[in-house]
DSSP file (Angstrom, degrees, kcal/mol; ACC not computed):
  #  RESIDUE AA STRUCTURE BP1 BP2  ACC     N-H-->O    O-->H-N    N-H-->O    O-->H-N    TCO  KAPPA ALPHA  PHI   PSI    X-CA   Y-CA   Z-CA
    1    1 A M     >        0   0    0      0, 0.0     4,-1.8     0, 0.0     5,-0.1   0.000 360.0 360.0 360.0 -36.6   42.9   17.7    4.2
    2    2 A E  H  >  +     0   0    0      1,-0.2     4,-2.1     2,-0.2     5,-0.2   0.891 360.0  53.7 -64.1 -38.6   41.2   18.1    0.8
    3    3 A E  H  > S+     0   0    0      1,-0.2     4,-2.4     2,-0.2    -1,-0.2   0.893 106.3  52.6 -61.8 -40.2   41.2   14.3    0.4
    4    4 A R  H  > S+     0   0    0      1,-0.2     4,-2.5     2,-0.2    -1,-0.2   0.894 107.5  51.8 -63.8 -40.2   39.4   14.0    3.7
    5    5 A G  H  X S+     0   0    0     -4,-1.8     4,-2.4     2,-0.2    -2,-0.2   0.900 110.3  48.2 -62.7 -42.1   36.7   16.4    2.6
    6    6 A R  H  X S+     0   0    0     -4,-2.1     4,-2.6     2,-0.2    -2,-0.2   0.905 111.8  50.1 -65.1 -40.5   36.1   14.5   -0.6
    7    7 A L  H  X S+     0   0    0     -4,-2.4     4,-2.4     2,-0.2    -2,-0.2   0.914 111.1  48.6 -63.2 -43.0   36.0   11.2    1.4
    8    8 A H  H  X S+     0   0    0     -4,-2.5     4,-2.5     2,-0.2    -2,-0.2   0.907 112.0  49.0 -64.0 -41.8   33.5   12.8    3.8
    9    9 A A  H  X S+     0   0    0     -4,-2.4     4,-2.4     2,-0.2    -2,-0.2   0.903 111.5  49.5 -64.7 -41.2   31.3   14.1    0.9
   10   10 A A  H  X S+     0   0    0     -4,-2.6     4,-2.2     2,-0.2    -2,-0.2   0.905 111.5  49.3 -64.3 -40.7   31.4   10.7   -0.8
   11   11 A W  H  X S+     0   0    0     -4,-2.4     4,-2.4     2,-0.2    -2,-0.2   0.912 110.8  49.6 -64.4 -42.6   30.4    9.0    2.4
   12   12 A A  H  X S+     0   0    0     -4,-2.5     4,-2.2     2,-0.2    -2,-0.2   0.905 111.2  49.3 -63.7 -41.3   27.5   11.5    3.0
   13   13 A A  H  X S+     0   0    0     -4,-2.4     4,-2.3     1,-0.2    -1,-0.2   0.899 111.2  49.9 -64.3 -39.8   26.3   10.9   -0.6
   14   14 A R  H  X S+     0   0    0     -4,-2.2     4,-2.5     2,-0.2    -2,-0.2   0.896 108.9  52.3 -64.8 -40.2   26.4    7.2    0.0
   15   15 A Q  H  X S+     0   0    0     -4,-2.4     4,-2.5     2,-0.2    -2,-0.2   0.909 109.4  49.1 -62.5 -43.3   24.5    7.5    3.2
   16   16 A V  H  X S+     0   0    0     -4,-2.2     4,-2.5     2,-0.2    -2,-0.2   0.923 111.2  50.1 -61.9 -44.8   21.7    9.5    1.4
   17   17 A A  H  X S+     0   0    0     -4,-2.3     4,-2.0     1,-0.2    -2,-0.2   0.907 112.4  46.8 -61.8 -42.2   21.6    6.9   -1.3
   18   18 A L  H  X S+     0   0    0     -4,-2.5     4,-2.3     2,-0.2    -1,-0.2   0.897 111.2  51.3 -67.7 -40.3   21.3    4.0    1.2
   19   19 A D  H  X S+     0   0    0     -4,-2.5     4,-2.4     1,-0.2    -2,-0.2   0.911 111.2  48.3 -61.6 -42.1   18.6    5.9    3.2
   20   20 A Q  H  X S+     0   0    0     -4,-2.5     4,-2.5     1,-0.2    -1,-0.2   0.875 109.5  53.0 -66.8 -36.3   16.6    6.5    0.0
   21   21 A L  H  X S+     0   0    0     -4,-2.0     4,-2.3     2,-0.2    -2,-0.2   0.910 109.4  48.2 -64.9 -42.3   17.0    2.8   -0.9
   22   22 A I  H  X S+     0   0    0     -4,-2.3     4,-2.3     2,-0.2     5,-0.2   0.938 112.6  48.6 -62.3 -46.8   15.6    1.7    2.5
   23   23 A D  H  X S+     0   0    0     -4,-2.4     4,-2.4     1,-0.2    -2,-0.2   0.902 110.8  51.9 -59.2 -41.6   12.7    4.2    2.2
   24   24 A W  H  X S+     0   0    0     -4,-2.5     4,-2.6     1,-0.2    -1,-0.2   0.919 111.0  46.0 -62.4 -45.9   12.0    2.8   -1.3
   25   25 A H  H  X S+     0   0    0     -4,-2.3     4,-2.3     2,-0.2    -1,-0.2   0.868 112.0  50.8 -69.8 -35.6   11.9   -0.8   -0.2
   26   26 A C  H  X S+     0   0    0     -4,-2.3     4,-2.3     2,-0.2    -1,-0.2   0.919 111.5  49.1 -64.1 -42.6    9.7    0.0    2.8
   27   27 A F  H  X S+     0   0    0     -4,-2.4     4,-2.5    -5,-0.2    -2,-0.2   0.934 111.7  48.3 -61.4 -46.9    7.3    1.9    0.5
   28   28 A L  H  X S+     0   0    0     -4,-2.6     4,-2.5     2,-0.2    -2,-0.2   0.887 109.8  52.8 -62.2 -39.5    7.2   -1.1   -1.9
   29   29 A R  H  X S+     0   0    0     -4,-2.3     4,-2.0     2,-0.2    -1,-0.2   0.939 112.2  44.3 -60.6 -47.6    6.6   -3.6    0.9
   30   30 A D  H  X S+     0   0    0     -4,-2.3     4,-1.9     1,-0.2    -2,-0.2   0.887 113.1  51.2 -66.1 -39.0    3.6   -1.6    2.2
   31   31 A A  H  X S+     0   0    0     -4,-2.5     4,-2.5     1,-0.2    -1,-0.2   0.900 108.8  51.5 -65.0 -40.3    2.3   -1.0   -1.4
   32   32 A K  H  X S+     0   0    0     -4,-2.5     4,-2.8     1,-0.2    -2,-0.2   0.905 107.3  53.1 -63.7 -41.1    2.5   -4.8   -2.1
   33   33 A Q  H  X S+     0   0    0     -4,-2.0     4,-2.2     1,-0.2    -1,-0.2   0.913 110.9  46.9 -59.9 -42.0    0.6   -5.6    1.1
   34   34 A L  H  X S+     0   0    0     -4,-1.9     4,-2.5     2,-0.2    -2,-0.2   0.895 111.3  50.8 -68.2 -39.4   -2.2   -3.2    0.0
   35   35 A H  H  X S+     0   0    0     -4,-2.5     4,-2.4     2,-0.2    -2,-0.2   0.916 110.6  49.8 -62.7 -41.8   -2.3   -4.7   -3.5
   36   36 A D  H  X S+     0   0    0     -4,-2.8     4,-2.2     2,-0.2    -2,-0.2   0.907 110.9  49.2 -63.4 -41.8   -2.5   -8.2   -2.0
   37   37 A L  H  X S+     0   0    0     -4,-2.2     4,-2.5     1,-0.2    -2,-0.2   0.915 110.4  51.1 -62.6 -42.7   -5.4   -7.1    0.3
   38   38 A C  H  X S+     0   0    0     -4,-2.5     4,-2.9     1,-0.2     5,-0.2   0.912 108.7  51.6 -61.1 -42.5   -7.2   -5.5   -2.7
   39   39 A S  H  X S+     0   0    0     -4,-2.4     4,-2.1     1,-0.2    -1,-0.2   0.923 111.2  47.0 -61.3 -44.4   -6.8   -8.7   -4.7
   40   40 A A  H  X S+     0   0    0     -4,-2.2     4,-2.0     1,-0.2    -1,-0.2   0.897 114.3  47.4 -64.5 -40.0   -8.3  -10.8   -1.9
   41   41 A Q  H  X S+     0   0    0     -4,-2.5     4,-2.5     2,-0.2    -2,-0.2   0.881 109.6  52.6 -70.5 -37.7  -11.2   -8.3   -1.4
   42   42 A E  H  X S+     0   0    0     -4,-2.9     4,-1.3     2,-0.2    -1,-0.2   0.897 110.1  49.4 -63.6 -39.0  -11.9   -8.1   -5.1
   43   43 A A  H  X S+     0   0    0     -4,-2.1     4,-0.5    -5,-0.2    -2,-0.2   0.906 111.3  49.1 -65.3 -41.3  -12.1  -11.9   -5.2
   44   44 A A  H >< S+     0   0    0     -4,-2.0     3,-0.8     1,-0.2    -2,-0.2   0.894 111.7  48.5 -65.6 -39.5  -14.5  -11.9   -2.2
   45   45 A L  H 3< S+     0   0    0     -4,-2.5    -1,-0.2     1,-0.2    -2,-0.2   0.757 106.0  59.8 -71.5 -23.0  -16.7   -9.3   -3.8
   46   46 A G  H 3< S+     0   0    0     -4,-1.3     2,-0.3    -5,-0.2    -1,-0.2   0.578  81.6 101.9 -82.9  -9.2  -16.8  -11.2   -7.1
   47   47 A T  S << S-     0   0    0     -3,-0.8     2,-0.2    -4,-0.5    -3,-0.0  -0.558  70.1-129.4 -80.2 139.3  -18.3  -14.4   -5.6
   48   48 A E        -     0   0    0     -2,-0.3     2,-0.6     1,-0.0    -2,-0.1  -0.585  12.6-132.5 -85.1 147.1  -22.0  -14.9   -6.2
   49   49 A I        -     0   0    0     -2,-0.2    -1,-0.0     4,-0.0     0, 0.0  -0.896  20.8-134.8-102.9 122.6  -24.3  -15.7   -3.3
   50   50 A S    >   -     0   0    0     -2,-0.6     3,-1.1     1,-0.1     0, 0.0  -0.535   3.8-141.2 -77.9 138.1  -26.6  -18.6   -4.0
   51   51 A P  T 3  S+     0   0    0      0, 0.0    -1,-0.1     0, 0.0    -2,-0.0   0.571  97.9  66.8 -73.2  -6.7  -30.3  -18.2   -3.0
   52   52 A T  T 3  S+     0   0    0      2,-0.0     2,-0.0     0, 0.0    -2,-0.0   0.208  71.8 130.9 -99.1  16.1  -30.4  -21.9   -1.9
   53   53 A L    <   -     0   0    0     -3,-1.1     2,-0.1     1,-0.1    -4,-0.0  -0.355  56.9-119.8 -69.5 148.3  -28.0  -21.3    1.1
   54   54 A S     >  -     0   0    0      1,-0.1     4,-2.3    -2,-0.0     5,-0.2  -0.316  28.5-103.2 -78.8 169.8  -29.0  -22.7    4.5
   55   55 A V  H  > S+     0   0    0      1,-0.2     4,-2.5     2,-0.2     5,-0.2   0.899 123.3  51.5 -61.0 -41.7  -29.4  -20.5    7.5
   56   56 A E  H  > S+     0   0    0      2,-0.2     4,-2.4     1,-0.2    -1,-0.2   0.902 109.5  49.5 -63.1 -41.3  -26.0  -21.6    8.9
   57   57 A E  H  > S+     0   0    0      2,-0.2     4,-2.2     1,-0.2    -1,-0.2   0.896 111.7  48.2 -65.9 -39.8  -24.3  -20.8    5.6
   58   58 A V  H  X S+     0   0    0     -4,-2.3     4,-2.3     2,-0.2    -2,-0.2   0.904 110.5  52.1 -66.2 -40.2  -25.9  -17.3    5.5
   59   59 A D  H  X S+     0   0    0     -4,-2.5     4,-2.0     1,-0.2    -2,-0.2   0.911 109.6  49.3 -61.7 -42.3  -24.9  -16.8    9.1
   60   60 A N  H  X S+     0   0    0     -4,-2.4     4,-2.3     1,-0.2    -1,-0.2   0.894 109.8  51.7 -63.0 -39.8  -21.3  -17.7    8.2
   61   61 A L  H  X S+     0   0    0     -4,-2.2     4,-2.3     2,-0.2    -2,-0.2   0.883 107.7  52.3 -64.5 -37.8  -21.4  -15.3    5.3
   62   62 A L  H  X S+     0   0    0     -4,-2.3     4,-2.3     2,-0.2    -1,-0.2   0.907 109.3  49.3 -64.1 -40.9  -22.6  -12.5    7.6
   63   63 A K  H  X S+     0   0    0     -4,-2.0     4,-2.2     1,-0.2    -2,-0.2   0.909 111.3  49.4 -63.8 -41.4  -19.7  -13.2    9.9
   64   64 A K  H  X S+     0   0    0     -4,-2.3     4,-2.3     1,-0.2    -2,-0.2   0.887 109.6  52.3 -63.6 -38.0  -17.3  -13.1    7.0
   65   65 A H  H  X S+     0   0    0     -4,-2.3     4,-2.4     2,-0.2    -2,-0.2   0.903 107.9  50.4 -66.1 -40.6  -18.8   -9.8    5.8
   66   66 A E  H  X S+     0   0    0     -4,-2.3     4,-1.9     2,-0.2    -1,-0.2   0.912 111.8  47.7 -62.7 -41.7  -18.4   -8.3    9.3
   67   67 A A  H  X S+     0   0    0     -4,-2.2     4,-2.2     1,-0.2    -2,-0.2   0.880 109.8  54.3 -64.6 -37.0  -14.7   -9.4    9.2
   68   68 A F  H  X S+     0   0    0     -4,-2.3     4,-1.8     2,-0.2    -2,-0.2   0.906 107.0  50.1 -62.1 -43.4  -14.4   -8.0    5.7
   69   69 A E  H  X S+     0   0    0     -4,-2.4     4,-1.6     2,-0.2    -1,-0.2   0.888 109.8  50.4 -64.9 -38.7  -15.7   -4.6    6.9
   70   70 A K  H  X S+     0   0    0     -4,-1.9     4,-2.0     1,-0.2    -1,-0.2   0.896 108.6  52.7 -64.3 -39.0  -13.2   -4.5    9.7
   71   71 A L  H  X S+     0   0    0     -4,-2.2     4,-2.8     1,-0.2    -1,-0.2   0.863 104.2  56.9 -63.8 -35.8  -10.5   -5.3    7.3
   72   72 A L  H  X S+     0   0    0     -4,-1.8     4,-2.5     2,-0.2    -1,-0.2   0.899 105.4  50.3 -62.3 -40.5  -11.6   -2.4    5.1
   73   73 A V  H  X S+     0   0    0     -4,-1.6     4,-1.9     2,-0.2    -1,-0.2   0.928 112.1  47.5 -63.0 -44.5  -11.1    0.0    8.1
   74   74 A T  H  X S+     0   0    0     -4,-2.0     4,-2.3     1,-0.2    -2,-0.2   0.905 111.4  51.0 -61.9 -41.5   -7.6   -1.4    8.6
   75   75 A Q  H  X S+     0   0    0     -4,-2.8     4,-2.9     1,-0.2     5,-0.2   0.888 105.8  55.3 -65.5 -38.2   -6.9   -1.1    4.9
   76   76 A D  H  X S+     0   0    0     -4,-2.5     4,-2.3     1,-0.2    -1,-0.2   0.913 109.1  48.1 -58.8 -42.0   -8.0    2.5    4.9
   77   77 A E  H  X S+     0   0    0     -4,-1.9     4,-2.2     2,-0.2    -2,-0.2   0.917 112.5  48.0 -64.9 -43.2   -5.6    3.3    7.7
   78   78 A K  H  X S+     0   0    0     -4,-2.3     4,-2.5     1,-0.2    -2,-0.2   0.888 111.5  50.6 -65.0 -38.6   -2.7    1.5    5.9
   79   79 A L  H  X S+     0   0    0     -4,-2.9     4,-2.6     2,-0.2    -1,-0.2   0.901 109.1  51.4 -66.0 -40.1   -3.6    3.4    2.7
   80   80 A S  H  X S+     0   0    0     -4,-2.3     4,-2.3    -5,-0.2    -2,-0.2   0.920 111.5  47.2 -61.8 -43.7   -3.5    6.7    4.6
   81   81 A L  H  X S+     0   0    0     -4,-2.2     4,-2.7     2,-0.2    -2,-0.2   0.897 111.5  51.0 -64.8 -40.3   -0.1    5.8    6.0
   82   82 A L  H  X S+     0   0    0     -4,-2.5     4,-3.0     2,-0.2     5,-0.2   0.916 110.1  49.6 -63.6 -42.2    1.2    4.8    2.6
   83   83 A N  H  X S+     0   0    0     -4,-2.6     4,-2.7     2,-0.2    -2,-0.2   0.909 112.2  47.8 -62.8 -41.6    0.0    8.0    1.1
   84   84 A M  H  X S+     0   0    0     -4,-2.3     4,-2.3     2,-0.2    -2,-0.2   0.926 113.9  46.9 -64.7 -43.6    1.7   10.0    3.8
   85   85 A H  H  X S+     0   0    0     -4,-2.7     4,-2.2     2,-0.2    -2,-0.2   0.930 114.3  47.4 -63.6 -45.4    4.9    8.1    3.4
   86   86 A G  H  X S+     0   0    0     -4,-3.0     4,-2.4     1,-0.2    -2,-0.2   0.913 111.3  50.5 -62.6 -43.1    4.8    8.5   -0.4
   87   87 A D  H  X S+     0   0    0     -4,-2.7     4,-2.5    -5,-0.2    -1,-0.2   0.894 109.3  52.0 -61.9 -39.4    4.1   12.2   -0.2
   88   88 A K  H  X S+     0   0    0     -4,-2.3     4,-1.4     1,-0.2    -1,-0.2   0.922 110.5  47.9 -62.4 -43.5    7.0   12.6    2.2
   89   89 A L  H  <>S+     0   0    0     -4,-2.2     5,-2.0     1,-0.2    -2,-0.2   0.886 111.3  50.8 -65.2 -38.0    9.3   10.8   -0.2
   90   90 A L  H ><5S+     0   0    0     -4,-2.4     3,-1.6     1,-0.2    -2,-0.2   0.902 108.2  51.9 -65.7 -40.4    8.0   13.0   -3.1
   91   91 A Q  H 3<5S+     0   0    0     -4,-2.5    -1,-0.2     1,-0.3    -2,-0.2   0.802 106.5  54.7 -65.6 -27.9    8.6   16.2   -1.1
   92   92 A Q  T 3<5S-     0   0    0     -4,-1.4    -1,-0.3    -5,-0.2    -2,-0.2   0.371 114.7-118.9 -85.0   5.5   12.2   15.0   -0.5
   93   93 A N  T < 5 -     0   0    0     -3,-1.6    -3,-0.2     1,-0.1    -2,-0.1   0.936  38.9-158.0  54.3  49.7   12.7   14.6   -4.2
   94   94 A H    > < -     0   0    0     -5,-2.0     3,-1.8     1,-0.1     4,-0.2  -0.217  24.6-117.2 -56.5 147.1   13.4   10.9   -3.8
   95   95 A V  T 3  S+     0   0    0      1,-0.3     3,-0.3     2,-0.1    -1,-0.1   0.773 117.4  47.0 -60.3 -26.6   15.4    9.3   -6.6
   96   96 A E  T 3> S+     0   0    0      1,-0.2     4,-2.5     2,-0.1    -1,-0.3  -0.060  74.0 131.0-103.1  30.5   12.4    7.1   -7.4
   97   97 A S  H <> S+     0   0    0     -3,-1.8     4,-2.7     1,-0.2     5,-0.2   0.871  70.3  50.1 -54.3 -43.8    9.8    9.9   -7.2
   98   98 A Q  H  > S+     0   0    0     -3,-0.3     4,-2.4     1,-0.2    -1,-0.2   0.924 112.8  45.7 -64.6 -43.4    8.2    9.0  -10.5
   99   99 A R  H  > S+     0   0    0      2,-0.2     4,-2.4     1,-0.2    -1,-0.2   0.867 112.5  51.8 -67.7 -35.2    7.7    5.4   -9.6
  100  100 A I  H  X S+     0   0    0     -4,-2.5     4,-2.6     2,-0.2    -2,-0.2   0.938 110.9  47.3 -64.6 -46.6    6.4    6.4   -6.2
  101  101 A A  H  X S+     0   0    0     -4,-2.7     4,-2.3    -5,-0.2    -2,-0.2   0.903 112.9  49.6 -61.6 -41.7    3.9    8.7   -7.7
  102  102 A D  H  X S+     0   0    0     -4,-2.4     4,-2.4     2,-0.2    -1,-0.2   0.912 111.6  48.2 -63.5 -43.0    2.8    6.0  -10.2
  103  103 A E  H  X S+     0   0    0     -4,-2.4     4,-2.6     2,-0.2     5,-0.3   0.904 111.2  50.1 -66.1 -41.8    2.4    3.4   -7.4
  104  104 A L  H  X S+     0   0    0     -4,-2.6     4,-2.3     1,-0.2     5,-0.2   0.922 111.8  48.5 -61.4 -43.8    0.4    5.8   -5.3
  105  105 A A  H  X S+     0   0    0     -4,-2.3     4,-2.3    -5,-0.2    -2,-0.2   0.916 112.5  48.9 -62.7 -42.8   -1.9    6.6   -8.2
  106  106 A A  H  X S+     0   0    0     -4,-2.4     4,-2.4     2,-0.2    -2,-0.2   0.931 113.6  44.2 -64.5 -47.1   -2.3    2.9   -9.0
  107  107 A I  H  X S+     0   0    0     -4,-2.6     4,-2.0     1,-0.2    -1,-0.2   0.880 115.1  48.6 -69.3 -36.7   -3.2    1.8   -5.5
  108  108 A N  H  X S+     0   0    0     -4,-2.3     4,-2.1    -5,-0.3    -1,-0.2   0.888 112.3  48.6 -69.8 -37.8   -5.5    4.8   -4.9
  109  109 A E  H  X S+     0   0    0     -4,-2.3     4,-2.3    -5,-0.2    -2,-0.2   0.910 111.1  50.4 -66.4 -41.7   -7.3    4.1   -8.2
  110  110 A R  H  X S+     0   0    0     -4,-2.4     4,-2.2     1,-0.2    -2,-0.2   0.902 110.2  50.4 -62.2 -40.9   -7.7    0.4   -7.4
  111  111 A R  H  X S+     0   0    0     -4,-2.0     4,-2.4     2,-0.2    -1,-0.2   0.901 109.2  51.0 -63.8 -42.0   -9.1    1.4   -4.0
  112  112 A K  H  X S+     0   0    0     -4,-2.1     4,-2.0     2,-0.2    -2,-0.2   0.913 110.2  49.6 -63.0 -42.3  -11.6    3.7   -5.6
  113  113 A K  H  X S+     0   0    0     -4,-2.3     4,-1.5     1,-0.2    -2,-0.2   0.910 111.9  48.1 -62.8 -42.3  -12.8    1.0   -8.0
  114  114 A R  H  X S+     0   0    0     -4,-2.2     4,-1.0     1,-0.2    -1,-0.2   0.885 109.3  53.1 -66.8 -37.3  -13.2   -1.5   -5.2
  115  115 A S  H  < S+     0   0    0     -4,-2.4     3,-0.5     1,-0.2    -1,-0.2   0.885 108.7  49.8 -64.4 -38.1  -15.2    1.1   -3.1
  116  116 A R  H  < S+     0   0    0     -4,-2.0    -1,-0.2     1,-0.2    -2,-0.2   0.817 106.5  57.1 -68.8 -29.2  -17.5    1.7   -6.0
  117  117 A A  H  <        0   0    0     -4,-1.5    -1,-0.2     1,-0.3    -2,-0.2   0.709 360.0 360.0 -75.2 -20.1  -18.0   -2.1   -6.4
  118  118 A Q     <        0   0    0     -4,-1.0    -1,-0.3    -3,-0.5    -2,-0.1   0.536 360.0 360.0 -69.4 360.0  -19.2   -2.5   -2.8
């Protein structure tokens, strides 16, 4: 009976480790998506607008800007969800807590810098 208890405890520990691993990879996937969005937005914000553009070109730029603003709203929602997910993992004392905290700090700082650049 004692052997069965040890086996059950080992299985439970393994289950916790696997659950944490899944949470960690989901968190990393979402963080990477946000980093990729930030990179694309930083590149878009870094392009210069020529004063010699035609009316059609300016109209196209305005449409791109409107799409960019909609993307920002979506990104804000994704960032909020990532922060909630990360905070939940931190409260659960996830095995990767330090890396989660570092990643949250990095993505939030990058977002603040991009917001100031707008």
